[in-house]
Every structure is written in C-alpha cells, then in structure tokens.
Phi, psi and omega in degrees: 000325185302315182302325183285327175298319176297325179301315182295325179295335183269002184306316182290346183255016187284078175287134182277145180269114185284327182254152179295145172286151181276145175292144181262195186285000174270009177062045177279149174294153172297155182206162169245147180199166167290165188290345184261004178237144184218127176289125184236346181202155183205125172244104184300152179167082182305135179113008182301139180236250182262168175214152177221163187242157169201162178233159184212133173270117189237141172263344176228124181214167184239143177266186185296334180276352183092000178295132180270129179246137178244126178291130180301150177304136179088350179268152179292154176296162178265133180267120179244149182242142188223155168238131171268111191253120182283147175203116185273355180255312183255003180088148182289163180212160174255123185247132175280119181245019182305316170253096194298337181274356174224063180289156178209150183281133179250340179199151180207163178234072187296340180269353182266086181258069182273135176245128016277341177083015176304139183250136170225144178235131179292161185299333179277355178071010184257344181228143177224160173232148178237128181282128179237109176256344178189188180084204182214151181200107179285142176269173184295339177282349183097345178282139178286135176291150175257176184302143181138211176264123175269126186255131187244127172272114183249027178306315171259106185298335183270351179217059181293154182227139173277110192245339186217168184211108173275104191278134176221118188299326179284337183099161180257113173285321174215158171231151180222123179272128178298145182305336175294338185082001187266343187223153170234132174260136181251126176260120182266345174065089172095356181294130176230128006291143189287152174195155173237114179282131180245127179238142170275121183242026179298331167250094187298338179284344180216069179299146181242127177291122180272308181183168165258127175260123184242106174303159188292339182203169176080189185264177178286154182298150170278321179201158181228143175227132176268155168290161183301327181272357175078006183273353179222147170240135178247116190249120177263123182243169178298323185244354181191167176245154182222148167245129187232137175280116180243030176305323169251096188299341178277344185222071180293155180227136180296141173245310181201160176228138179210160183229114177293153178292134173081003183291132175258312176221108177289130183244306190236156176218130187222128183247150175288155184302329178276003180059032179270321186231144182236133178248126179233139186257144175253115179267084183305127177057027175062028182087359176282196184302123180204130180289148175293147005277355176076198183294135183273183169257122177269141182244126181240145170268119182237028179285143173055232181295339180297339179300329179275346178209076187307140183258118180287123179266327182160194181227159172236133181238157171291139180281061186221128177108168187295332181298325184277345183080005180241133186238336187275008170245018175286171175298158180302149183307135180090350177264084183282290172045203180266131176235099185194159181293150178217229187290129182230167180201153176293145173278164181305329182283351178062014176236016177206167180216157173243154182210141169282139185231035182049238187292351175261021168068217181254137183233152178236130180237132177260129179238025180298338179293350175281352187239154172283173181297330180276005177090000177276149179294140177292144181299317182221079183297142177269114183233108180288147176285133182116299170075007182260016177201326184225173177092185185284342175229128185214153176283129183237003178189148178204150174213135182229095173294150181298130181085007188297146168210073196279121182278315185215151179214121185218156171250160181229125184300328182286342179230072187291156175088010180222152173247132179249124187235148176238136195227138181297331182257312189273335188090219186265129175223154186239133181240132178270134172272110188285135178282000000 
C-alpha cells in the first residue's frame, strides 16, 4: 500500500517524459511514461489478452531455473504469487510474480489458441476459465474443446490440466466466475436474442448448464463483472449496460438498464466495494482504428435509488492525443491503431484503478476525490469531464512501451507497488510504481 500512497503524493509533480527511456540490460522495450512509473520486466508473447492473479502456500515449489525446493519438515509453507496470463496466439501461461521484477513462466498451454482468450480465476485459485469464441484448444483427454468456457484444474500449479468445457454454441467472448467459485457466466457479446449462459462448475470436469438468463431487451453482454459479495452483476453490452441482482446466482433478476452518451461498444464495468460508484468503459471501434484519447471511462453514482436509474457524474480520459492538449505521452510515432479504454481493475487501495488503453499503454486513475476523508462517499462529488488533471477522478500515471497495444492492466494486493499488463503485441510486462 505504501508505494501507491507515495504515487498519489506525486500527482502534482508528474512531469512528462518527452523522450523514450532507454532499454536496460534486461532487454526491455523503450517506453514513455509519467515520472512515477518505470518498466521493469517483460516476457514477450504476441497475442496477450487478459490476466488474473492467485497465490498459493506451497511446501514444494520451483524457482526460475526449474529447480525444485522442498520446505523442511516443521517449517511453514512458502507463499508464491502467480498471474494466469491469457494469450490467443501462443497459448496462455502461468507466471510466477513473487519477485515481480524477475517473473518467469511455470506452466503453459502452447496448443490452446483460444480466442478471445479472456482469463478468469476462481476465488480459491484452484480453478480457472478461458473464454473460447473461436480457435482451437485440446483438453487433457486429447479431445478438442468446443466454443464456450474452457475449465482448468490448477490444483497443481506446475501441472495444470484443461479438464472441462462449458459449451456455448455462439462461443464465449468473455467468461466471469461468481465470487462463490461455483458458477460461471458466459458473455457471447452481441448475440440476439440475448442470453447469458450460466453453468455450475463445482465439478470443473463436468460443468452443468443451469439456465440461460435473458434480459428483456438489447444484445448479450460483452463482459460481466460481479460485486465482491456476489450479490450484483454489472453487464457491459454492445448497446447498453445492465445492473442485475445475483443474490441467487442461479436466478438473476434485472435491476436497471442504461446507455452512456456516445458509447459505441461497451466493454468493461467495475464497481467500488461499497457499491456506491460504477465505472464503465467505452471501447471505441472495438479496439480498431480510433484517435486518442478514444473511448472514455464513464463514472456513475449508483447509491440507493440511483441503482435503478444510475446518475452519470462525468468521464475520465487518458491524457493522450490532441483533445487533451498533451502530446508527449501519446503512442510512439506511426502507431495509429486503436486508442481507447479496455480491461480495467481496482487497485489494492480501492480508491484507484488501472486500465489497458491499447496503443496508449497502461493508465492509472485516482478516484479518491469521490470520498470524504473518513472513507464515506461524498454526497455530491465534483467530477470534471475529462479527468486527466482535475476533479474527483484524475489520471495519475501512464506508461507506453514502444509498439504497445495493451489489452489489460491490473494491480495485485499480494504484490503491491506494481502494475501487471498483458499486450497484444508485446506480451506480458511489469511496471513499478516508483516511491
């Protein structure tokens, strides 16, 4: 937590770096960044998508060289930290991030080239799902998985197995595991008539279809995010967003539907732990060609009665492109591509978030201004439109490695002070939040 408090203290001192930083002896790509972020590690692998984290207490573990270590009898287990890193071209992998500046792969699935390749990890860290909308992925039985959620048994982190397949004929653009770990919701993204397939995955080798949940109108979700307590699902769709009561995850109930102004493709939805504020992302042109700053993050007040009619407070944009008046944190020259918000996640302090922004790399936004000093939400927070310098939500850090096309950027409470990003071009990279 301490490194991030220091990050906020440095907001006023964020001088932008006009020239790229030089790669060091770890063969890092050149990059541009705010003064409080530093690229420290890179595992190449074109095709990177989403990533999720888990930790494990182990009595037998492996180091970067593959050497096996056994904890002596009577000694406590060693706690290791991992990222399950999606890759739709080279196959997903499990990366040891215990020492974040020297990550290394401990297991991989090079034959599993599933598209979209979204990764989810259950709360117990023992089961994961991979979204398969296309591509190919053999299971441990040798049978090829079909479209839907590919289920991974990670009981042995060094020898994970693809054991199950929650089948969905349209395919899974994204999958979301309920916080209980018992269910997976499948987002087909744009399917009409709309539906969300719900599977019981308590036995990941034999998932059971529970039902299709069909909202009253619009298309199927692009992605789904649950509240930490599992009682709500926040659904980002191509044409609209939804809030759904999932107190009974087998029988969800609609609460509200809303449409942000100017949204072209809704991608992500992220809620604060107190369920007071909701952040939803606009993926302009689906990550295709889009000028910076691209689709913003919309901020809604969903407290109390507002949950049935969310109140738009404003937007936050990456400080990149001519609209912002800042140019030296744009993508490297010649990299036009897509510049828009994409996969985001709360930071450990729960008052900031990180987001992948395609060619504009990884971004950090602080929203502590939405809260009073005692941690209660402000009655009427002042949120300026734009968000890259003033107001209750503002951009406080950015990094753009050369050639970046960053899909996701996340922090992990067990490994504080670092941002872990997965990139369509660069693969997996790690950014240090400088004290």
